[in-house]
N, CA, C and O atoms as a Tripos MOL2 file, in Angstrom:
@<TRIPOS>MOLECULE
protein
  228   227    57     0     0
PROTEIN
NO_CHARGES

@<TRIPOS>ATOM
      1 N           4.8640   -5.7750   -8.7840 N.3       1 MET1
      2 CA          3.8380   -5.3730   -9.5640 C.3       1 MET1
      3 C           2.5300   -5.0960   -8.5440 C.2       1 MET1
      4 O           1.7340   -4.1870   -8.7780 O.2       1 MET1
      5 N           2.4220   -5.8660   -7.5430 N.am      2 PRO2
      6 CA          1.1920   -5.5110   -6.7480 C.3       2 PRO2
      7 C           1.3300   -4.1410   -6.0580 C.2       2 PRO2
      8 O           0.2870   -3.5420   -5.7950 O.2       2 PRO2
      9 N           2.5130   -3.5860   -5.7380 N.am      3 ALA3
     10 CA          2.4430   -2.3450   -5.2230 C.3       3 ALA3
     11 C           2.1340   -1.1920   -6.1350 C.2       3 ALA3
     12 O           1.7220   -0.1200   -5.6940 O.2       3 ALA3
     13 N           2.3790   -1.4700   -7.6770 N.am      4 LEU4
     14 CA          2.0720   -0.5330   -8.6700 C.3       4 LEU4
     15 C           0.5120   -0.5790   -8.7520 C.2       4 LEU4
     16 O          -0.0840    0.4960   -8.8230 O.2       4 LEU4
     17 N          -0.1620   -1.7100   -8.7460 N.am      5 VAL5
     18 CA         -1.4100   -1.7450   -8.8480 C.3       5 VAL5
     19 C          -2.2120   -0.9810   -7.7100 C.2       5 VAL5
     20 O          -3.1670   -0.2290   -7.9030 O.2       5 VAL5
     21 N          -1.6080   -1.3370   -6.4010 N.am      6 ALA6
     22 CA         -2.2310   -0.7700   -5.1010 C.3       6 ALA6
     23 C          -2.0140    0.7550   -5.2870 C.2       6 ALA6
     24 O          -2.9390    1.4870   -4.9350 O.2       6 ALA6
     25 N          -0.9460    1.2840   -5.7780 N.am      7 ALA7
     26 CA         -0.8520    2.8410   -5.9370 C.3       7 ALA7
     27 C          -1.7810    3.2970   -6.8340 C.2       7 ALA7
     28 O          -2.1920    4.4450   -6.6600 O.2       7 ALA7
     29 N          -2.2350    2.6140   -7.8190 N.am      8 ARG8
     30 CA         -3.3190    3.1430   -8.7990 C.3       8 ARG8
     31 C          -4.6290    2.9020   -8.2130 C.2       8 ARG8
     32 O          -5.4560    3.7990   -8.3790 O.2       8 ARG8
     33 N          -4.9950    1.8310   -7.5370 N.am      9 TYR9
     34 CA         -6.3650    1.4950   -7.3300 C.3       9 TYR9
     35 C          -6.8410    1.4470   -5.9000 C.2       9 TYR9
     36 O          -8.0450    1.5420   -5.6620 O.2       9 TYR9
     37 N          -5.8850    1.2940   -4.8640 N.am     10 ASN10
     38 CA         -6.3420    1.2550   -3.4530 C.3      10 ASN10
     39 C          -6.2690    2.7190   -2.9560 C.2      10 ASN10
     40 O          -5.2080    3.3410   -2.9910 O.2      10 ASN10
     41 N          -7.3520    3.2210   -2.5200 N.am     11 PRO11
     42 CA         -7.4750    4.6040   -2.0790 C.3      11 PRO11
     43 C          -6.5440    5.0550   -0.9440 C.2      11 PRO11
     44 O          -6.1200    6.2100   -0.9190 O.2      11 PRO11
     45 N          -6.2320    4.1810   -0.0330 N.am     12 ASP12
     46 CA         -5.3150    4.3800    1.0780 C.3      12 ASP12
     47 C          -3.9660    4.4520    0.6190 C.2      12 ASP12
     48 O          -3.2520    5.3960    0.9570 O.2      12 ASP12
     49 N          -3.5440    3.5130   -0.1420 N.am     13 LEU13
     50 CA         -2.2330    3.3240   -0.5710 C.3      13 LEU13
     51 C          -1.9320    4.4040   -1.6080 C.2      13 LEU13
     52 O          -0.8330    4.9570   -1.6380 O.2      13 LEU13
     53 N          -2.9440    4.7080   -2.4790 N.am     14 LYS14
     54 CA         -2.6350    5.8840   -3.4040 C.3      14 LYS14
     55 C          -2.4010    7.0760   -2.7500 C.2      14 LYS14
     56 O          -1.5820    7.8770   -3.2020 O.2      14 LYS14
     57 N          -3.1420    7.3290   -1.5450 N.am     15 ALA15
     58 CA         -2.8580    8.5740   -0.8190 C.3      15 ALA15
     59 C          -1.4350    8.5190   -0.3340 C.2      15 ALA15
     60 O          -0.7210    9.5150   -0.4470 O.2      15 ALA15
     61 N          -1.0110    7.4640    0.1720 N.am     16 LYS16
     62 CA          0.3500    7.2700    0.7050 C.3      16 LYS16
     63 C           1.4030    7.5970   -0.3450 C.2      16 LYS16
     64 O           2.3410    8.3640   -0.1270 O.2      16 LYS16
     65 N           1.1880    6.9650   -1.5050 N.am     17 TYR17
     66 CA          2.0990    7.1260   -2.6170 C.3      17 TYR17
     67 C           2.1020    8.6430   -3.0390 C.2      17 TYR17
     68 O           3.1680    9.2210   -3.2510 O.2      17 TYR17
     69 N           1.0630    9.1820   -3.1390 N.am     18 GLN18
     70 CA          0.9120   10.7330   -3.6100 C.3      18 GLN18
     71 C           1.6350   11.6550   -2.5880 C.2      18 GLN18
     72 O           2.2880   12.6520   -2.8990 O.2      18 GLN18
     73 N           1.4160   11.1530   -1.2250 N.am     19 SER19
     74 CA          2.0240   12.0110   -0.2320 C.3      19 SER19
     75 C           3.5950   11.9330   -0.2470 C.2      19 SER19
     76 O           4.2980   12.9180   -0.0180 O.2      19 SER19
     77 N           4.0910   10.6820   -0.5370 N.am     20 LEU20
     78 CA          5.4660   10.4540   -0.7210 C.3      20 LEU20
     79 C           6.0300   11.1720   -1.7530 C.2      20 LEU20
     80 O           7.0640   11.8170   -1.5780 O.2      20 LEU20
     81 N           5.3800   11.1200   -2.9510 N.am     21 ILE21
     82 CA          5.9430   11.8490   -4.1130 C.3      21 ILE21
     83 C           6.0140   13.3250   -4.0060 C.2      21 ILE21
     84 O           6.9430   13.9980   -4.4530 O.2      21 ILE21
     85 N           4.7850   13.8710   -3.2740 N.am     22 GLU22
     86 CA          4.7100   15.2750   -3.2000 C.3      22 GLU22
     87 C           5.8090   15.7180   -2.1760 C.2      22 GLU22
     88 O           6.2200   16.8780   -2.2280 O.2      22 GLU22
     89 N           6.2370   14.9570   -1.3700 N.am     23 SER23
     90 CA          7.2730   15.2760   -0.3160 C.3      23 SER23
     91 C           8.7570   15.2790   -0.9920 C.2      23 SER23
     92 O           9.7610   15.6330   -0.3730 O.2      23 SER23
     93 N           8.7590   14.8920   -2.1760 N.am     24 GLY24
     94 CA         10.0380   14.8560   -2.8760 C.3      24 GLY24
     95 C          10.7710   13.4250   -2.9460 C.2      24 GLY24
     96 O          11.9130   13.2960   -3.3890 O.2      24 GLY24
     97 N          10.0890   12.5040   -2.5230 N.am     25 LYS25
     98 CA         10.7320   11.1530   -2.5360 C.3      25 LYS25
     99 C          10.7570   10.6950   -4.0830 C.2      25 LYS25
    100 O           9.8630   11.0430   -4.8540 O.2      25 LYS25
    101 N          11.8100    9.9130   -4.4710 N.am     26 PRO26
    102 CA         11.8020    9.2300   -5.7390 C.3      26 PRO26
    103 C          10.7000    8.2660   -5.8920 C.2      26 PRO26
    104 O          10.2040    7.7480   -4.8920 O.2      26 PRO26
    105 N          10.2750    7.9840   -7.1060 N.am     27 ALA27
    106 CA          9.0900    7.0730   -7.3550 C.3      27 ALA27
    107 C           9.3560    5.5640   -6.8360 C.2      27 ALA27
    108 O           8.4860    4.8120   -6.3960 O.2      27 ALA27
    109 N          10.8790    5.2390   -6.9910 N.am     28 LYS28
    110 CA         11.0320    3.9170   -6.6710 C.3      28 LYS28
    111 C          10.9750    3.7790   -5.0810 C.2      28 LYS28
    112 O          10.5300    2.7310   -4.6130 O.2      28 LYS28
    113 N          11.3910    4.7600   -4.2690 N.am     29 VAL29
    114 CA         11.3960    4.7400   -3.0490 C.3      29 VAL29
    115 C           9.8440    4.6970   -2.5400 C.2      29 VAL29
    116 O           9.5580    4.0710   -1.5190 O.2      29 VAL29
    117 N           8.9370    5.3370   -3.2400 N.am     30 ALA30
    118 CA          7.4340    5.3740   -2.9370 C.3      30 ALA30
    119 C           6.9420    3.9460   -3.1210 C.2      30 ALA30
    120 O           6.1530    3.4520   -2.3160 O.2      30 ALA30
    121 N           7.4070    3.2750   -4.1850 N.am     31 VAL31
    122 CA          6.8000    2.0020   -4.5100 C.3      31 VAL31
    123 C           7.3880    1.0530   -3.5360 C.2      31 VAL31
    124 O           6.6270    0.1810   -3.1160 O.2      31 VAL31
    125 N           8.6170    1.0680   -3.1010 N.am     32 VAL32
    126 CA          9.1430    0.1340   -2.1340 C.3      32 VAL32
    127 C           8.5110    0.3970   -0.7740 C.2      32 VAL32
    128 O           8.4690   -0.5310    0.0340 O.2      32 VAL32
    129 N           8.0570    1.4940   -0.4870 N.am     33 THR33
    130 CA          7.3750    1.7870    0.7850 C.3      33 THR33
    131 C           5.9490    1.1660    0.7190 C.2      33 THR33
    132 O           5.4300    0.6850    1.7260 O.2      33 THR33
    133 N           5.3410    1.1870   -0.4690 N.am     34 LEU34
    134 CA          4.1010    0.4540   -0.5520 C.3      34 LEU34
    135 C           4.1010   -1.0690   -0.5620 C.2      34 LEU34
    136 O           3.1550   -1.7630   -0.1870 O.2      34 LEU34
    137 N           5.3890   -1.5620   -1.0820 N.am     35 MET35
    138 CA          5.6480   -2.9930   -1.0940 C.3      35 MET35
    139 C           5.6890   -3.3250    0.3990 C.2      35 MET35
    140 O           4.9870   -4.2450    0.8200 O.2      35 MET35
    141 N           6.4570   -2.6390    1.2000 N.am     36 ARG36
    142 CA          6.6860   -2.9390    2.5880 C.3      36 ARG36
    143 C           5.2410   -2.9410    3.3820 C.2      36 ARG36
    144 O           5.0170   -3.8330    4.2010 O.2      36 ARG36
    145 N           4.3750   -2.0240    3.1410 N.am     37 LYS37
    146 CA          3.1240   -1.8320    3.6710 C.3      37 LYS37
    147 C           2.1860   -3.0290    3.2850 C.2      37 LYS37
    148 O           1.3590   -3.4970    4.0670 O.2      37 LYS37
    149 N           2.3700   -3.4300    2.1450 N.am     38 LEU38
    150 CA          1.5170   -4.7310    1.6620 C.3      38 LEU38
    151 C           2.0250   -5.8820    2.3000 C.2      38 LEU38
    152 O           1.2080   -6.7120    2.6980 O.2      38 LEU38
    153 N           3.3120   -6.0920    2.4780 N.am     39 ILE39
    154 CA          3.7310   -7.3600    3.2150 C.3      39 ILE39
    155 C           3.3270   -7.3260    4.7000 C.2      39 ILE39
    156 O           2.8730   -8.3420    5.2270 O.2      39 ILE39
    157 N           3.4870   -6.1460    5.4070 N.am     40 VAL40
    158 CA          3.0830   -5.9720    6.6940 C.3      40 VAL40
    159 C           1.6120   -6.3080    6.8140 C.2      40 VAL40
    160 O           1.2620   -7.0730    7.7120 O.2      40 VAL40
    161 N           0.6860   -5.7740    5.9440 N.am     41 MET41
    162 CA         -0.7300   -6.0160    5.9290 C.3      41 MET41
    163 C          -0.9740   -7.5590    5.7430 C.2      41 MET41
    164 O          -1.7530   -8.1420    6.4970 O.2      41 MET41
    165 N          -0.3650   -8.1620    4.8260 N.am     42 ALA42
    166 CA         -0.4950   -9.5940    4.6810 C.3      42 ALA42
    167 C          -0.1410  -10.3610    5.6950 C.2      42 ALA42
    168 O          -0.8780  -11.2850    6.0400 O.2      42 ALA42
    169 N           1.0230  -10.1070    6.3260 N.am     43 ASN43
    170 CA          1.3860  -10.8310    7.5080 C.3      43 ASN43
    171 C           0.6640  -10.6080    8.6810 C.2      43 ASN43
    172 O           0.6740  -11.4950    9.5340 O.2      43 ASN43
    173 N          -0.0360   -9.4560    8.8980 N.am     44 ALA44
    174 CA         -1.0160   -9.2410    9.9990 C.3      44 ALA44
    175 C          -2.3540  -10.0790    9.6390 C.2      44 ALA44
    176 O          -2.9550  -10.6910   10.5220 O.2      44 ALA44
    177 N          -2.7290  -10.0710    8.4710 N.am     45 LEU45
    178 CA         -3.8400  -10.8880    8.1050 C.3      45 LEU45
    179 C          -3.7980  -12.3260    8.3440 C.2      45 LEU45
    180 O          -4.7200  -12.9770    8.8360 O.2      45 LEU45
    181 N          -2.6010  -12.8080    7.9400 N.am     46 ILE46
    182 CA         -2.2900  -14.3200    8.2640 C.3      46 ILE46
    183 C          -2.1220  -14.5970    9.7100 C.2      46 ILE46
    184 O          -2.6320  -15.6050   10.2000 O.2      46 ILE46
    185 N          -1.3980  -13.7130   10.4570 N.am     47 LYS47
    186 CA         -1.3750  -14.0190   11.7750 C.3      47 LYS47
    187 C          -2.5320  -14.0270   12.5150 C.2      47 LYS47
    188 O          -2.5930  -14.8390   13.4380 O.2      47 LYS47
    189 N          -3.6650  -13.1380   12.2650 N.am     48 ALA48
    190 CA         -4.9100  -13.0130   12.8380 C.3      48 ALA48
    191 C          -5.8890  -14.0900   12.1380 C.2      48 ALA48
    192 O          -7.0130  -14.2480   12.6150 O.2      48 ALA48
    193 N          -5.4990  -14.7840   11.0820 N.am     49 ASP49
    194 CA         -6.3340  -15.6730   10.4270 C.3      49 ASP49
    195 C          -7.6060  -14.9010    9.9460 C.2      49 ASP49
    196 O          -8.7190  -15.3600   10.2010 O.2      49 ASP49
    197 N          -7.4640  -13.8130    9.3010 N.am     50 ARG50
    198 CA         -8.4720  -13.1040    8.8640 C.3      50 ARG50
    199 C          -8.3480  -12.9910    7.1560 C.2      50 ARG50
    200 O          -7.3230  -13.2400    6.5210 O.2      50 ARG50
    201 N          -9.5560  -12.5850    6.6250 N.am     51 LEU51
    202 CA         -9.7550  -12.3630    5.2250 C.3      51 LEU51
    203 C          -9.5590  -10.8450    5.0320 C.2      51 LEU51
    204 O          -9.8750  -10.0910    5.9530 O.2      51 LEU51
    205 N          -9.1190  -10.4210    4.0260 N.am     52 TRP52
    206 CA         -9.2300   -8.9160    3.4850 C.3      52 TRP52
    207 C         -10.5660   -8.4430    3.3790 C.2      52 TRP52
    208 O         -11.4110   -9.0700    2.7410 O.2      52 TRP52
    209 N         -10.8370   -7.2470    4.0360 N.am     53 VAL53
    210 CA        -12.3360   -6.7950    3.9020 C.3      53 VAL53
    211 C         -12.0490   -5.2860    3.3970 C.2      53 VAL53
    212 O         -11.4640   -4.4530    4.0890 O.2      53 VAL53
    213 N         -12.4950   -5.0720    2.2170 N.am     54 ASP54
    214 CA        -12.4510   -3.8280    1.5490 C.3      54 ASP54
    215 C         -13.4940   -2.9890    2.2820 C.2      54 ASP54
    216 O         -14.6590   -3.3810    2.3430 O.2      54 ASP54
    217 N         -13.0720   -1.7660    2.8780 N.am     55 LYS55
    218 CA        -13.9520   -0.8480    3.5030 C.3      55 LYS55
    219 C         -14.4840    0.0450    2.5330 C.2      55 LYS55
    220 O         -13.7580    0.7090    1.7940 O.2      55 LYS55
    221 N         -15.7550    0.0880    2.5070 N.am     56 ARG56
    222 CA        -16.5280    1.0000    1.5920 C.3      56 ARG56
    223 C         -17.2060    1.9560    2.4510 C.2      56 ARG56
    224 O         -17.8300    1.6390    3.4640 O.2      56 ARG56
    225 N         -17.0540    3.2090    1.9840 N.am     57 ALA57
    226 CA        -17.6910    4.3390    2.7640 C.3      57 ALA57
    227 C         -19.1050    4.6530    2.2050 C.2      57 ALA57
    228 O         -19.7840    5.5460    2.7110 O.2      57 ALA57
@<TRIPOS>BOND
     1     1     2 1
     2     2     3 1
     3     3     4 2
     4     3     5 am
     5     5     6 1
     6     6     7 1
     7     7     8 2
     8     7     9 am
     9     9    10 1
    10    10    11 1
    11    11    12 2
    12    11    13 am
    13    13    14 1
    14    14    15 1
    15    15    16 2
    16    15    17 am
    17    17    18 1
    18    18    19 1
    19    19    20 2
    20    19    21 am
    21    21    22 1
    22    22    23 1
    23    23    24 2
    24    23    25 am
    25    25    26 1
    26    26    27 1
    27    27    28 2
    28    27    29 am
    29    29    30 1
    30    30    31 1
    31    31    32 2
    32    31    33 am
    33    33    34 1
    34    34    35 1
    35    35    36 2
    36    35    37 am
    37    37    38 1
    38    38    39 1
    39    39    40 2
    40    39    41 am
    41    41    42 1
    42    42    43 1
    43    43    44 2
    44    43    45 am
    45    45    46 1
    46    46    47 1
    47    47    48 2
    48    47    49 am
    49    49    50 1
    50    50    51 1
    51    51    52 2
    52    51    53 am
    53    53    54 1
    54    54    55 1
    55    55    56 2
    56    55    57 am
    57    57    58 1
    58    58    59 1
    59    59    60 2
    60    59    61 am
    61    61    62 1
    62    62    63 1
    63    63    64 2
    64    63    65 am
    65    65    66 1
    66    66    67 1
    67    67    68 2
    68    67    69 am
    69    69    70 1
    70    70    71 1
    71    71    72 2
    72    71    73 am
    73    73    74 1
    74    74    75 1
    75    75    76 2
    76    75    77 am
    77    77    78 1
    78    78    79 1
    79    79    80 2
    80    79    81 am
    81    81    82 1
    82    82    83 1
    83    83    84 2
    84    83    85 am
    85    85    86 1
    86    86    87 1
    87    87    88 2
    88    87    89 am
    89    89    90 1
    90    90    91 1
    91    91    92 2
    92    91    93 am
    93    93    94 1
    94    94    95 1
    95    95    96 2
    96    95    97 am
    97    97    98 1
    98    98    99 1
    99    99   100 2
   100    99   101 am
   101   101   102 1
   102   102   103 1
   103   103   104 2
   104   103   105 am
   105   105   106 1
   106   106   107 1
   107   107   108 2
   108   107   109 am
   109   109   110 1
   110   110   111 1
   111   111   112 2
   112   111   113 am
   113   113   114 1
   114   114   115 1
   115   115   116 2
   116   115   117 am
   117   117   118 1
   118   118   119 1
   119   119   120 2
   120   119   121 am
   121   121   122 1
   122   122   123 1
   123   123   124 2
   124   123   125 am
   125   125   126 1
   126   126   127 1
   127   127   128 2
   128   127   129 am
   129   129   130 1
   130   130   131 1
   131   131   132 2
   132   131   133 am
   133   133   134 1
   134   134   135 1
   135   135   136 2
   136   135   137 am
   137   137   138 1
   138   138   139 1
   139   139   140 2
   140   139   141 am
   141   141   142 1
   142   142   143 1
   143   143   144 2
   144   143   145 am
   145   145   146 1
   146   146   147 1
   147   147   148 2
   148   147   149 am
   149   149   150 1
   150   150   151 1
   151   151   152 2
   152   151   153 am
   153   153   154 1
   154   154   155 1
   155   155   156 2
   156   155   157 am
   157   157   158 1
   158   158   159 1
   159   159   160 2
   160   159   161 am
   161   161   162 1
   162   162   163 1
   163   163   164 2
   164   163   165 am
   165   165   166 1
   166   166   167 1
   167   167   168 2
   168   167   169 am
   169   169   170 1
   170   170   171 1
   171   171   172 2
   172   171   173 am
   173   173   174 1
   174   174   175 1
   175   175   176 2
   176   175   177 am
   177   177   178 1
   178   178   179 1
   179   179   180 2
   180   179   181 am
   181   181   182 1
   182   182   183 1
   183   183   184 2
   184   183   185 am
   185   185   186 1
   186   186   187 1
   187   187   188 2
   188   187   189 am
   189   189   190 1
   190   190   191 1
   191   191   192 2
   192   191   193 am
   193   193   194 1
   194   194   195 1
   195   195   196 2
   196   195   197 am
   197   197   198 1
   198   198   199 1
   199   199   200 2
   200   199   201 am
   201   201   202 1
   202   202   203 1
   203   203   204 2
   204   203   205 am
   205   205   206 1
   206   206   207 1
   207   207   208 2
   208   207   209 am
   209   209   210 1
   210   210   211 1
   211   211   212 2
   212   211   213 am
   213   213   214 1
   214   214   215 1
   215   215   216 2
   216   215   217 am
   217   217   218 1
   218   218   219 1
   219   219   220 2
   220   219   221 am
   221   221   222 1
   222   222   223 1
   223   223   224 2
   224   223   225 am
   225   225   226 1
   226   226   227 1
   227   227   228 2
@<TRIPOS>SUBSTRUCTURE
     1 MET1         2 RESIDUE 1 A MET
     2 PRO2         6 RESIDUE 1 A PRO
     3 ALA3        10 RESIDUE 1 A ALA
     4 LEU4        14 RESIDUE 1 A LEU
     5 VAL5        18 RESIDUE 1 A VAL
     6 ALA6        22 RESIDUE 1 A ALA
     7 ALA7        26 RESIDUE 1 A ALA
     8 ARG8        30 RESIDUE 1 A ARG
     9 TYR9        34 RESIDUE 1 A TYR
    10 ASN10       38 RESIDUE 1 A ASN
    11 PRO11       42 RESIDUE 1 A PRO
    12 ASP12       46 RESIDUE 1 A ASP
    13 LEU13       50 RESIDUE 1 A LEU
    14 LYS14       54 RESIDUE 1 A LYS
    15 ALA15       58 RESIDUE 1 A ALA
    16 LYS16       62 RESIDUE 1 A LYS
    17 TYR17       66 RESIDUE 1 A TYR
    18 GLN18       70 RESIDUE 1 A GLN
    19 SER19       74 RESIDUE 1 A SER
    20 LEU20       78 RESIDUE 1 A LEU
    21 ILE21       82 RESIDUE 1 A ILE
    22 GLU22       86 RESIDUE 1 A GLU
    23 SER23       90 RESIDUE 1 A SER
    24 GLY24       94 RESIDUE 1 A GLY
    25 LYS25       98 RESIDUE 1 A LYS
    26 PRO26      102 RESIDUE 1 A PRO
    27 ALA27      106 RESIDUE 1 A ALA
    28 LYS28      110 RESIDUE 1 A LYS
    29 VAL29      114 RESIDUE 1 A VAL
    30 ALA30      118 RESIDUE 1 A ALA
    31 VAL31      122 RESIDUE 1 A VAL
    32 VAL32      126 RESIDUE 1 A VAL
    33 THR33      130 RESIDUE 1 A THR
    34 LEU34      134 RESIDUE 1 A LEU
    35 MET35      138 RESIDUE 1 A MET
    36 ARG36      142 RESIDUE 1 A ARG
    37 LYS37      146 RESIDUE 1 A LYS
    38 LEU38      150 RESIDUE 1 A LEU
    39 ILE39      154 RESIDUE 1 A ILE
    40 VAL40      158 RESIDUE 1 A VAL
    41 MET41      162 RESIDUE 1 A MET
    42 ALA42      166 RESIDUE 1 A ALA
    43 ASN43      170 RESIDUE 1 A ASN
    44 ALA44      174 RESIDUE 1 A ALA
    45 LEU45      178 RESIDUE 1 A LEU
    46 ILE46      182 RESIDUE 1 A ILE
    47 LYS47      186 RESIDUE 1 A LYS
    48 ALA48      190 RESIDUE 1 A ALA
    49 ASP49      194 RESIDUE 1 A ASP
    50 ARG50      198 RESIDUE 1 A ARG
    51 LEU51      202 RESIDUE 1 A LEU
    52 TRP52      206 RESIDUE 1 A TRP
    53 VAL53      210 RESIDUE 1 A VAL
    54 ASP54      214 RESIDUE 1 A ASP
    55 LYS55      218 RESIDUE 1 A LYS
    56 ARG56      222 RESIDUE 1 A ARG
    57 ALA57      226 RESIDUE 1 A ALA
């Protein structure tokens, strides 16, 4: 479920999702890609002992 929410509301992950869909990937493959990206980001934040900071332009 977090990957679906990220695909809808996180601008960076939404762009990644849209690019995967536009390149012809099935929706499930695009969601699994976002799941993996979220896990990698969470592990990096934990390893660096940092909190998530939403970048605002």
